[in-house]
C-alpha positions in Angstrom: -0.3 -0.2 -0.2 2.8 2.6 0.7 5.9 3.1 -1.4 9.7 3.1 -0.1 9.7 7.1 -0.7 6.7 7.4 1.6 8.0 4.9 4.4 11.0 6.7 4.6 8.6 10.3 5.2 7.1 8.1 7.5 10.5 7.8 9.2 11.8 10.9 8.9 8.7 11.7 11.1 9.1 9.4 13.6 6.8 6.5 13.5 5.3 5.1 17.3 8.7 3.4 18.1 10.6 5.9 17.5 9.0 8.4 19.2 8.8 6.7 22.7 12.8 5.6 22.1 13.0 9.3 22.2 10.6 10.3 25.4 11.7 9.8 29.4 11.2 6.3 31.0 7.5 8.0 32.5 6.2 8.7 29.6 2.3 7.3 29.3 0.1 8.1 26.6 -2.5 6.8 28.3 -2.2 10.0 30.4 -2.0 12.9 27.3 -1.8 15.5 30.6 0.9 14.4 31.8 0.5 14.0 35.8 -2.8 16.6 34.8 -4.5 14.1 33.4 -7.7 12.8 35.0 -10.1 10.0 34.4 -12.7 11.3 32.0 -15.8 11.3 32.8 -19.4 13.9 31.8 -17.6 17.0 34.0 -14.1 16.4 33.2 -13.2 19.0 31.2 -14.2 20.7 34.4 -12.3 19.8 36.6 -9.0 21.1 38.2 -5.4 19.5 37.7 -4.5 16.8 40.5 -2.3 18.1 42.1 -3.2 21.7 43.3 -2.2 22.5 46.0 -4.4 24.2 48.7 -2.7 27.5 48.2 -3.2 26.7 44.2 -7.1 25.2 44.5 -8.3 29.0 45.9 -7.8 30.9 42.5 -8.9 27.8 40.8 -11.9 27.8 42.3 -11.9 32.5 42.1 -11.3 31.4 38.7 -14.2 29.7 38.2 -16.8 31.6 39.7 -15.6 34.2 36.9 -15.7 31.8 33.8 -19.4 31.1 35.3 -20.1 34.8 36.0 -23.2 36.6 34.7 -22.0 40.1 34.1 -24.3 43.1 34.2 -25.0 46.8 32.4 -23.2 49.6 34.2 -23.9 51.4 36.3 -25.2 48.4 39.1 -25.1 48.3 42.3 -22.6 45.8 42.6 -19.1 47.3 41.0 -17.4 44.4 40.6 -19.9 42.6 38.3 -20.8 45.5 35.9 -19.3 46.8 32.6 -21.5 44.1 30.1 -21.5 45.2 26.5 -22.9 47.7 25.2 -22.7 45.4 22.8 -21.5 41.5 23.2 -22.2 37.8 22.5 -23.0 36.2 26.0 -23.0 37.1 29.2 -20.4 34.8 30.7 -17.3 33.2 29.5 -19.4 29.8 30.3 -22.2 30.4 27.9 -20.3 30.2 24.8 -18.4 27.3 26.3 -20.6 25.2 27.8 -19.2 22.7 30.3 -16.1 24.2 29.0 -16.6 21.8 25.8 -16.7 22.5 21.9 -19.6 25.2 20.3 -21.5 24.2 17.1 -23.1 26.5 14.6 -26.6 27.7 14.1 -28.7 24.9 12.6 -30.2 26.1 9.0 -32.8 28.5 9.4 -31.9 29.4 13.1 -29.5 32.9 14.2 -26.8 32.5 16.6 -28.9 34.9 18.9 -30.0 31.8 20.4 -26.7 30.1 20.1 -23.7 31.9 22.0 -21.1 29.3 21.2 -20.9 30.7 17.4 -19.6 33.6 16.3 -19.1 35.8 12.9 -15.5 37.5 12.7 -15.7 40.4 10.2 -12.4 41.5 8.5 -12.0 44.1 4.9 -8.9 44.1 2.3 -6.8 47.1 3.2 -7.8 50.5 1.9 -5.1 52.4 1.6 -1.3 53.0 2.2 -1.8 53.8 6.0 -3.7 50.5 6.8 -1.2 48.3 4.3 1.3 49.4 6.5 0.0 49.0 9.7 -0.9 45.5 8.8 3.1 45.1 8.0 4.0 46.6 11.4 2.9 43.3 12.7 0.8 44.7 15.7 -2.6 44.5 14.3 -4.3 41.1 13.1 -6.3 42.3 10.2 -8.7 45.5 9.7 -11.7 45.5 11.4 -15.2 45.9 9.1 -15.3 49.9 9.3 -18.6 50.0 11.3 -19.1 46.6 13.0 -15.7 46.4 13.8 -13.9 42.6 13.6 -17.0 40.4 15.2 -20.8 40.8 15.2 -22.1 41.4 18.4 -25.6 39.9 18.0 -27.0 41.2 21.5 -27.1 44.4 23.3 -27.9 46.2 26.4 -31.7 47.4 26.6 -32.8 50.3 24.3 -29.7 49.9 22.2 -30.0 47.4 18.7 -27.8 44.7 18.7 -25.5 44.8 15.4 -27.5 42.3 13.4 -28.8 38.4 13.2 -26.2 35.7 11.7 -27.9 33.3 9.3 -26.4 30.0 7.7 -27.7 28.3 4.9 -25.3 24.6 4.3 -24.8 23.7 0.7 -24.0 19.7 0.4 -22.2 17.6 -1.5 -21.1 13.8 -2.0 -17.9 12.4 -1.5 -17.1 8.8 -3.0 -14.3 6.4 -1.7 -13.0 3.8 -4.1 -14.9 1.1 -2.3 -18.3 3.3 -2.9 -19.0 4.6 0.7 -20.4 7.5 0.3 -20.1 11.0 3.0 -22.3 13.9 2.7 -20.2 17.1 3.7 -22.1 20.5 4.1 -20.5 24.1 3.1 -22.0 27.0 5.6 -22.7 29.8 3.7 -23.3 32.9 6.2 -25.1 36.0 6.1 -26.0 38.9 8.6 -30.1 39.9 9.1 -31.2 42.9 10.3 -28.3 45.3 10.4 -29.0 47.9 13.0 -26.1 50.5 12.1 -26.5 50.6 8.8 -24.4 48.5 5.7 -21.8 46.1 5.7 -18.5 47.1 3.5 -19.0 45.6 0.4 -16.0 43.7 0.8 -16.5 42.4 3.5 -15.1 38.9 4.5 -16.7 36.3 6.9 -15.4 33.9 9.4 -17.4 31.6 11.3 -16.2 30.4 14.4 -17.5 28.1 17.6 -16.0 28.0 20.9 -12.9 25.7 21.3 -12.5 23.4 24.3 -10.3 24.6 27.2 -8.6 21.9 28.2 -4.7 21.3 28.5 -4.4 25.1 27.3 -1.7 25.9 30.5 0.2 22.3 28.7 0.6 23.8 25.6 1.6 27.3 26.8 4.2 25.2 28.5 6.1 24.0 25.5 9.2 25.6 24.5 9.1 28.1 21.2 12.1 25.9 20.4 9.5 23.0 19.7 7.3 24.8 17.7 10.4 26.3 15.8 11.9 22.9 15.7 8.6 21.7 13.9 8.1 24.5 11.4 12.0 23.8 10.5 11.4 19.9 10.6 8.8 20.3 7.6 10.6 22.3 5.9 13.6 19.8 5.8 10.7 17.3 4.7 10.7 18.7 1.2 7.1 17.5 0.9 3.7 19.3 0.7 3.6 19.4 4.5 5.0 23.2 5.2 3.3 24.3 8.2 5.0 27.4 10.5 4.2 29.4 12.6 2.2 32.6 13.2 4.0 35.5 14.8 1.5 37.8 16.8 1.7 40.9 18.6 2.0 40.7 22.7 0.3 43.8 23.6 1.5 43.7 27.5 5.0 43.2 26.4 4.4 45.2 23.2 6.5 42.7 21.1 6.7 40.2 18.4 6.1 36.2 20.0 4.9 32.8 19.0 1.4 32.6 18.4 0.0 28.8 19.9 -3.8 29.9 21.0 -6.9 30.8 18.7 -8.6 28.5 15.6 -5.7 30.6 13.5 -3.1 30.8 16.6 -3.5 34.6 16.8 -2.4 34.9 20.2 0.7 34.0 22.1 -0.9 33.9 25.9 -3.5 32.6 28.0 -3.8 35.9 29.3 -4.2 37.7 26.0 -6.6 35.4 24.7 -8.7 35.4 27.7 -8.6 39.6 27.3 -9.7 39.3 23.5 -12.7 37.4 24.7 -13.5 39.3 27.6 -13.6 42.5 24.8 -15.1 41.0 21.8 -17.5 38.7 23.1 -18.9 40.2 26.1 -17.9 43.9 26.1 -15.4 43.8 29.2 -12.3 45.8 29.5 -8.9 44.6 31.3 -5.5 46.0 31.5 -4.7 44.5 28.1 -7.9 45.9 26.1 -9.1 49.1 28.6 -11.6 50.3 26.2 -15.0 50.8 28.2 -16.9 50.7 25.3 -16.4 47.0 24.1 -16.5 45.9 20.9 -18.2 50.0 19.9 -16.3 51.1 16.9 -16.2 54.7 16.3 -19.7 54.8 13.9 -21.5 53.9 16.9 -21.4 56.9 18.3 -24.4 55.8 21.2 -23.0 52.8 21.9 -19.2 54.7 23.1 -21.7 57.2 25.1 -23.4 54.8 27.3 -21.7 53.8 31.0 -19.3 51.6 31.2 -17.9 49.4 34.2 -13.9 50.9 34.3 -13.6 52.0 37.7 -10.5 52.9 40.1 -10.8 50.2 42.3 -10.8 47.6 39.6 -7.3 48.9 38.1 -9.0 51.7 35.8 -10.9 48.5 34.4 -14.0 46.2 34.4 -11.7 43.2 34.7 -9.0 43.9 37.4 -5.5 42.8 37.3 -6.8 40.0 39.9 -9.8 39.2 38.6 -7.6 38.3 35.1 -5.2 36.8 37.2 -7.5 33.9 38.6 -9.3 33.6 35.4 -6.1 32.9 33.5 -4.7 30.4 36.6 -8.2 29.1 36.0 -8.0 28.3 32.4 -4.4 27.1 32.9 -5.3 24.5 35.3 -8.1 22.2 33.6 -7.3 19.2 33.8 -7.2 16.8 30.7 -8.7 13.4 30.5 -7.1 10.4 30.4 -7.6 8.2 27.2 -10.3 5.8 26.4 -10.6 2.0 25.1 -6.6 2.5 24.0 -5.6 -1.3 24.3 -8.8 -2.3 21.9 -7.4 -3.9 18.9 -9.4 -1.4 16.6 -8.0 0.9 18.5 -4.1 -0.3 18.4 -5.0 -0.6 14.6 -6.0 2.7 14.2 -2.9 4.2 15.6 -0.7 2.2 13.4 -2.7 3.3 10.3 -2.7 6.9 12.0 0.9 7.4 11.7 1.1 5.5 8.1 -1.0 7.6 6.6 0.7 11.0 7.8 -1.5 12.2 10.0 0.7 12.5 12.7 3.2 15.0 10.4 0.6 17.8 11.6 -1.0 16.5 15.2 2.6 15.7 16.7 1.8 13.4 19.5 4.2 14.3 22.1 6.3 16.9 24.2 7.8 18.0 27.2 6.9 20.8 29.0 9.7 23.4 29.8 11.3 23.2 33.4 10.2 27.1 33.4 6.4 26.4 33.7 4.4 26.1 36.9 5.6 23.6 38.6 2.4 21.6 38.3 2.9 21.8 34.4 6.7 22.0 34.3 8.6 18.8 32.6 5.8 16.6 31.9 5.1 14.1 28.7 2.0 15.5 26.9 0.3 14.1 24.0 -2.0 17.0 22.9 -1.4 15.8 18.8 -0.5 19.5 17.5 1.9 20.6 15.9 0.6 24.6 16.8 1.4 25.7 13.1 -0.6 26.9 10.7 -1.3 24.8 7.5 -2.7 25.7 4.0 -5.7 23.7 4.7 -7.5 24.2 1.0 -9.9 26.4 -0.6 -12.8 24.2 0.6 -12.1 25.2 4.6 -10.8 28.9 2.9 -12.3 31.6 4.6 -10.2 35.2 3.6 -10.0 36.4 6.7 -6.6 37.2 7.9 -4.7 37.1 11.8 -1.7 38.4 11.6 0.6 35.9 9.2 -2.3 33.3 8.7 -4.0 33.4 5.2 -7.3 32.8 4.4 -6.6 29.1 3.7 -4.1 29.0 6.8 -5.7 27.7 10.0 -3.8 25.6 13.5 -3.6 22.6 13.9 -5.9 21.8 16.5 -5.4 19.5 19.4 -7.0 16.0 19.5 -6.8 15.4 22.9 -10.3 15.3 24.4 -11.8 14.7 20.9 -13.4 11.6 21.5 -15.7 13.2 24.3 -17.6 15.9 22.3 -20.7 14.2 22.5 -20.6 13.2 26.1 -19.7 16.6 27.5 -21.8 18.7 24.7 -24.5 16.8 22.8 -22.6 16.6 19.3 -19.8 15.7 17.5 -19.6 18.5 15.5 -16.0 20.0 14.8 -13.7 22.4 12.6 -13.4 25.9 13.1 -16.9 26.3 12.2 -19.0 23.2 13.3 -19.4 22.3 9.3 -18.3 18.8 10.1 -20.7 16.9 12.1 -18.1 13.7 12.7 -14.8 12.8 12.6 -15.3 11.6 9.3 -16.4 14.9 7.7 -13.8 16.9 9.8 -11.0 14.1 7.5 -12.6 14.4 4.5 -12.5 18.8 4.9 -8.9 18.2 4.8 -7.4 19.7 1.5 -4.6 21.9 0.2 -1.6 20.4 2.0 -3.1 18.1 4.0 -4.6 16.3 0.4 -2.0 13.6 -0.2 -2.6 12.2 3.7 -6.4 12.6 3.1 -6.5 10.5 -0.1 -4.2 8.2 1.6 -7.1 7.7 3.9 -9.1 7.4 1.2 -8.0 4.4 -0.2 -8.3 2.7 3.4 -10.4 -0.3 3.6 -13.8 0.4 5.5 -12.6 -1.3 8.5 -9.6 0.3 8.4 -10.8 4.3 8.3 -13.2 2.7 11.1 -9.9 2.3 13.1 -8.8 5.2 12.5 -11.6 7.4 13.8 -11.9 5.2 16.6 -8.0 6.3 17.8 -9.2 8.8 17.6 -11.9 9.0 19.2 -10.2 7.4 22.3 -7.5 10.3 22.2 
């Protein structure tokens, strides 16, 4: 089934045996989060990493309460929970990340106003030399839509109109395997209805996004930069179709360029900045990273900007103080990773071999050892996230033409696979990819194109039994 050239390619990337030889003796792929691994269950995405001290459990619990907090409008009797909006998508982090898991898009004919785990990013091409220079400086991710900003907010405070409603239409097409099995894929087409602040720019680009799962973020942050750069260099040297690259993004707090690793296009370098961006864009809550009290209101939305906000001196001049962001960061950093399931099943073992043989591990790198400089409970852990954290051109089928720093419209960060098999148990659905278009793992694989076209074609050449075994392996992660 595989040529000598392909076998050499696999060896270059390292099969399971070669990988195991390079890992510490204590490495255990059944514990993907190392010592932070917890037995899988219905709430396993919301549990603290085992081994946190009593002193560490306090900020974890406080961060959990911030994650669940329902923010209210300003002014309010409470001076620690006001500042919502004025425009927003949800009133709390947990409204998008239900059970800390994966969001899903609206069904055809419905709107995202009742589905807060989905949002629509907006951008336009640069209109002049000044905007081109601003993009080239590396200090902004993209040019936002002039009136509506970088994200459509479909909810608003009482008395203020929301920006609009998101609708979706799916176009279906069939994919046929060589053995005759067919799978139907659906491609989303978005529209914005009921615009309340005027028309969109004629060149507006839409990018649908579902909320990603929260597990393992601290471990991903603890992977040394040199490992991401090594992934990039190794793929260059392999001289094959796979040619991932790091996204170099702007660290607002440090005012410098760094490697991106969080978000669907690796648009943020740290957990804290990712949290702050979600606060300001999704809920309209300011922080020291994004201090504007008016949230996502643009200069074209004058009334929105004039409404009261919760920026307060006792909260460091913003709505989410330094202490609030600190405990939220600890909470999102310390969530446990669920243990693998059914790893000894013969089909799962066969699927693991096929995962490597087909070439999935070229992008979904199985394992790392975290930095010794990370927080003690995350440091020097052998982890199995199955990602290279690089951007890859996934082809025209998944392209949204919405850039983020150096990520082009068809480029996406390789998502970690740990916990993917628990999506149904945690969130009641099995929808995958950045916009939830794939209804299961099979569809997600078949959407791979661009750099992954050859790997997808190898998967399609497998027998039906082999394909199901490979999927069973992914579901066990």
